[in-house]
N, C-alpha and C positions, 0 to 999 in steps of 0.2 A: 611269499613273496603276492600277492593282487598285480602287481605289473603296472596298476595304480599308482600314480605323482600328487602328494599335496605342496600347493605350493601357497607359499609364505605371503605372507600381507605386503603389500610396497609402501610401508607409512611416507618413507620418504617421496615419493612419485605422487601420494597420496596430497600429503600435504603442496608440495611441488602443483597439481591441478588446481586444488582451491584456492590457493593462492591465484595463480595464474586468472579463475573463473573472480573474484577479486578484484585482480586490476583491472582491466579486461569491464567486470558492472559498475567500476568506480569511472572506470576513462571514459565510459561511455556516456557519461549523464550528463547534461550543456551546465556549463559556468553557472545560467542566473539560478537553477533549479536552491543552488544554495542559501542566495542570502532575500530569497522569496518568500521564505513563511517571515523574514523580518518582518523585512517590506510590507507583510501584511498583519504581522501586530501593532505596526504605527500606521496603516492605514485604518486596523479596527481601535486605535485609541484617538483615532479622527471621530469618525463616526458615532464614536463617545457622548462628541463632544454637540453632535446635530440634533435634531428633536426627532431623529429614524435610532437617538443613540440605546434606546429601549431593545432591541433587537439583539442588543450585543449582551444582555443583561440573562443573568443563568438557569434562571424560570425558563425564558425562550427560547436560548440555548438548547435545554434539555428537552426538549419539546420534538425541536426540528432534527436533530444529532439522531434521536433516536429511527426518526422517520428517516429520514434521507439514509440511511445502511440499513431499515429493515427493507424497504425499495432496494438495493442494492443487493442484501439477503436473495432475494425473491427474484430478482434479475440474471444475474449472475446462477442460479441453479437453472431454469431458461437456454443460458445462453454452452452450461457446460454438455444439458441431452440432448441442445439439438449439435455443435460441435463431436463433443469426446473426443476430444483432443487434453495430453498431461498439464498441456496450457492451462485450461481454463477450469479442467482439477485444480487445480495448484490455485488460481484466484478465489473459484469459489472459498477451498478448504483457508483462507487468507483472511474473506472479506465476512466465512462466520461465525470467524475465528473474532473479530473488529464486532461484525451485532452482538455475540453472546458478553463478550465484553463492556460493551453502552446498556445490556441488563444490569451488569453490576450483582450479578448473580458470583459468588463466594469460588474462588479460585479463579474464576476468569482472566485475571491479571493474567498471572503469572502462564494459564494452561495457550495465553497469544501474547505473548515471549516466546513458549517457547516450542506452539508452532511456524513462528516465523523460521529461529534458527534451523527445525525440521525443513519448510521448504528455500533455505538457503543453501542448507546442503543438498536435499534433491535437486535444484536449481543447478549446482554447481557438480554434480553429477549429469543431469541431462541436459548440461546447455546448447548439445547440439539438435535435440531433439524437440527445445521450448523454442531454438534459436529464430525461430520464421514468426514466430510472434515478437520476439524482443526487438527484429529488431526496426519492428515501423517505427517511426518517429510519436508518432499520438504516442503509444499502448510502454515503450522504451522510455520514454520521459515523463510520463501521468503515475506508473510506479514506483519508481525515485521520488517526484515531487513528491504523494501523497505521504507514503511513508515519513518519509523526511517531516515533514508539513503536520503529521500527528507526535514523530519524534518531540517534535517542538513543543507544540501543546505539553509535554507529560513532562518537558522541564522546566516550565508551568508551573505544572501541578503540583513537583516535584521542588518545588518553591529554589529552581534555584538559582533565580534571579532576585531574587528578595532584596537584594544592596540599593535597585533601581529605587529611585524617589516614587514617593507616595505608592509602593507597589501593595498594598496590601487592600487600596483604596478602588485599583483595573488590572489586577492578574486575572481573577475569575470571569471579566469578558472577553476579554484577552485569547486564556485557557482554553475556556468555552465554548468561543464562537474562531477562533483555530483548530481546534480538531473535529466540529463541524462543516468546513473548510474543507479538510481531509478526505473526511466521506463525503464531500459533495467532487474530490478529484477521483474520489474511489470507485465510484459512481459515475464520474467520465471515463474513468480506464477503462468498466465494464462494458457502457456505453464503441468507446473505440471498440475495443472487440470484439463485439460486436457485430459493427461496424463489420472490420476487417472482414469475419469469415462470412460474411455474406458477401462481399465483394468475392473472397478468394470462390467461392460456388456458384456465384455466374458468372464468374472466370473459368472454369473446371465446365463448368453446364455447355458453355457455348465450344469448348474448344474440343466437344464429343460432340458437339450436330455437325 
C-alpha cells in the first residue's frame, strides 16, 4: 500500500454548492431587471413609429451591433491585460463568445451557449474569488441585465411571441434593436469593470504611500 487515500467525488455537496450559488445570484439581481427588456420592447415599438424609426430596421442594426460588440471585445482585452483578474478573464471569454456569435460563423451560437454554461459553473466554483467585482452594484447589475436582455432578444429570434398582433411586421425591429441594447449594456459592463479596477488601483497606490 502506498498510504495514499482516494477521495470520492461529493456529488451531494457539489449540487448543494451550485444551488446556493444560483440562489445567491438570482436573489442579488434587482427586481426591475426582469421587466426592463420588455419595457425596452415597447420603447422600440414607439420609436419605430417616429421619424427616426429607421434606426430600428434590421439592416441598420446589423451594422451597429457588430460595431458595438467589436469595440467591447477590444476594450475587454485591455482591461484583462491590465488587471490580470479571474473575473476579467471570464468577462473577456464571454464578450468574445458574443462577438464571434455576432459574426455568424458556423457553430458560434452553440459555442456561445457552451461558453455561458462553462462560465456559470466556473463562477460558482470561484464565487469567493470573483465576489469583489460582482459585489460592485454597477457590475453586479449590468451583467445579469445584459445577459437577460440578450436572452429575450433570442426569444424573438425563435419566434416565441409570434402570436402577438402584427408580429411579422415588427419582430425584426424589436429583436435586432434589443440585441444591440444587450451589446451596449455589455460595453457599459466592461467600462464599469475598468472604472472599478482603476479606483481600486488608485486606492492601493495611496495606501502604499
